[in-house]
Residue, then its C-alpha position, 0 to 999 in steps of 0.5 A: l688632687i692639689d699639687t701646685p707651686g701656686a700662682n704666678p707672682d709677677v705684675g703681668a699676672e696681676e694685670r691679666g686679672q689673676a687675683h680676680a680669676i682666683a676669687i671667682n673660682i673660689a666663689e663658684m666652687t662654694k656653690l657647686k651642687t656636687p660633692i667636692i673632695c680636695i686632697v693636697i698630695g704635694e705642694g699646695g702653693s698660694g693662689g693656685a691651691l686656693g683657687i681649687g681647694v674649696g671642698d666639703k672634704f679638704s685633706i692633705l698627705e702627711f708630708a705635703y704642705c699648703s700655704v698662701i705664700s712660700p717661706e722664701g716670699c714670705a721672708a723677702i716681704l717681712w725681713k727683706s731677705k730670703d735668709n729668714a726662710e726657715q723662720a717664715a716657714t715656722a711662722l706660716k704653719f703650713t705643714a699638715k700637722d699645723l693645718y689640722e691643728l688650726g682646723i683648715v684640713d679635715e684629715i691627715i692621710p698617712e703616707p707609706i714608710g719613706a713617703a708617697h713617692n717611694n711607694p706610689e702603689e700603696m699611696a694610691k691604694t690609700l688614696k682610693e680608700t679615703i676618696v671612697r670613704y669620703i664619697e660615701e659620707l658625702q652622698a648621704i648629705p642632701i646637696d643644699k645642706l652640703i653647700e650650706n656646710r661648705y660655706k660655713k666651713y670656709r667662712k670660719i677659717g681665720c675667724f678668731l673669737d675673743g674671750e674663750 
């Protein structure tokens, strides 16, 4: 279950090898010989989410979001001002709906009326049903095929084809 503001963006974290650690974690997760289920339940921020968000099933709650950078961070880089955070948020396409339409998440998990935090019992029930369904689906796939599918799934994210 993913709910993280993300990796520390300071120079010290980079000097200590944070980017390398995230990359190694992603590479290792692609090879794990077990089914992996990832669900963003709140904030899926930057390298924190990237490092643990490699799975055979990658889903997101209806009102959660996932992005490689915060809108404020993006605005500060692109426009040298956090004043453009709303414009950056739109461009980042980090909502559950955006991520589903881009083929990054497999499913948007509906939240109870008023969102998950207002009815945690109902949300827990929905999550349990979803996870049980995913486990049943994934257990039917041989491990070698699961790993092959996982690798292909993540290699095609961000791949654009000309012509069609």
